[in-house]
C-alpha positions, 0 to 999 in steps of 0.5 A: 756598202753602209746603210744610208739610214742610221738607227736613231737608238743608236745615236742616242746612246752615242750622245750619252756616251759622250762625257761632256754632252752628258754633263750639259744635259743634266745641268739643263735638267737641273736648271729646269727643275729649279725654275719650275719649283720656284714658280710653283712656290711663287704662284702659291704665295701670290694667290694667298696674298690676294685672298687675304686682301680680299678678305680684309677688304670685304670685312672693312667695306660694310663700316666706313670711317666716320665723318668728323663734324667740324664746327665753323669758327665763331665770328669775333666781335667787339662784344666777345673779343678777348684782347691783349688789354683784357688778357693782361687785366685779371677780372677776379683776384681769387686764384688757386696758385701756390705762393711759389707759382704766384711769385713766379707768375708775378715776376714775369716782365715784358722786355719790350717797355712800350705798351701796344695799347693805351694804358692808364697807370694805376695805384695798387692800394694793398690792405694787410688786415686781420679781419675786415676794414672798419674804416672802409666807408671813409675809403669808399668816399676817398675812391669815389669817382676815380674808377680806372685809377686804382686797384684794391687788394685785401689780405685778411686772415683766412679764418675771417668769414665776415660779410662780403662787401656790397657790389657797389663798394670798391672793396667788393671781390677784392679779397685775395687768397691768403694765409695765416699771418704772425704779426711781426714774424716772417709770415708778415713778409710772406703776406706783403710779398703775396699782395705785391705778387697779386697786384703785379698781375695787373700791368697797369699797376705802377705804384704799390702802397701797403696799408693796414685797417687803421690807416686813413688818407690824408689828402684826396685821391687826385692829390695822392695819385699825382704825388705818387706818379710823379715821384722819382723815388720809393718810400721805404723807411730805413735807418741804422739803429745801434742798441738791442732793438736795432743792431741787437736783432741781427743774427751773425748766421745771416753773414755773408749775404747780410753783414752787420753794417748792412742791417737796417730797421724801419716801419713795414708800411711802404710805397714803391714803384713797379721796378722795386716791387718786381725785385721784392717778389723775385728775391731769392737771395735775402728772403730765405736768409730771414726765413731761416735766421730772423726768429724770436726777437728778430721782427722780420717785418721791421728789418727785411725791406729796409735791409734789402732796399738799402743793400741793393737800391739805396739810390732810388729810395727816400728812407722815409715812409709816407704813412705817419705814426705817433711814437711820441708815448714810447713802447713797442707800439704807436699811439692809437687814435679814438673818436675824440682825438679826431679834429680838423686842426689835428688833421690839418697838422698831419697834412702840413706840419712836416718838412721833408725832401720830394724829388730833390726839393723841400716840401711840407707835404711828407705824409699821405696816409696815417695810422692807427685810427680806431673804428670809433673815430669813423663817424668824425672822420666822415664828418671832417674828410670832405671839408679837410681832405677835399673829398669829392 
C-alpha cells in the first residue's frame, strides 16, 4: 500500500525535471527581473526631475517679472492733430535727403486723383540764384495779401551765408538744400530738377515757374495766378536752330536716345504744370545722356528741357517762354537794365507790346516776367510797380 502523503521536495524535483515547465519558469523570472529593473530606473528619474523643478521654482520665486507701465493714449484734439493735409504739406523746406532720395520722393504721385480734402492749388515760385535776391522787396509787394496761393523755393550757392530775411518776409526759411552750380553746364539742370523736386513735395503746388534773382513780375499776383492756372499748355521755349550754337552743339554719342533731328535749343527759364514737372524729375533716359555727353561748348541748360519736352510732350507745350529777355544787342548774354532804363512806358511796353497764342487764341499778354534787372533799378521799380502793375 502506497503512502497517502507524498514528499513535497520530491514533487518539486519532479517539476524541474520536466523540460517544458523549467523553460516557463525561467521566462517568468526573466520577465519579473526586467520589470523590476525598469521600475527602479523610472523611479530614480522621476525623483530627479521633480527635484530640479523644485529648485528652479524656488530660485525664480523671489524675483517676480517686472510690471510694464503702459502710458494711456493721449487724446487727439484739433490743436495737435496731424491730418492728411498737414502731412502732405512740408512746413520746412530743409532736409537731409540726397538728390537720388529727393527725386524718388518727389516722383511719388497718388493713383486716386480726387483729393480727400479741400485743396487750393498754388503756384511754386522757384528762384535759382547765385547769392541773395536783391529785388526781394519788389517781390514782397507782389506776394502781399495772397498767402495760401503760392510757395517759394530758393536755390542759392551753398557757400552763400548772407543774412536771413526777416520773419515777416515770404522768403523767410524758404532756402532749400543746395549744391554748387556751374552756370551753363549740367549742374544747372541738376539745380533745376532739385528745385522742382522740393516743390513737388507739396501736393498743393500745381504750376511751377523758374526765375532768377534778376527777374521781375510784369503783372500783379492775381493776373499771373489766373493766367497760369487756366493755361492748358506748358511754357518751355524750344526751337530748331542750325549753326554752331544750335545743332553744332549736338554730340553724335547722344544717339540713339537723341537724334540730331530731335535736338532743340531754348531759354532755361520755364513754366510748367505738375504732370510735366513729375516727368522731368523722373527722367532716367535722357538726363543721363546729357550728364555724359553734353560737355564743353554744349550748354545743357539751353538744350535739355527743350529737347526732352519736344521729344515726349510736344503737344502740351507752347514752345515759348513767359519770361521776357532782350537779345537785340547780340552776344552770348541778354541785355541788362539799370536804374535809368526803368520807366512807366518801358514797363507798359513789356506787358502788352507782343502777339502770341494762349489756349488757342491770339493775345497780347505773352510775358508774365522779365529779366535782367540790376539791383540799382529797385528803387524805380518800387516807385512804378503799384501804378503800372496794379499791386495791392
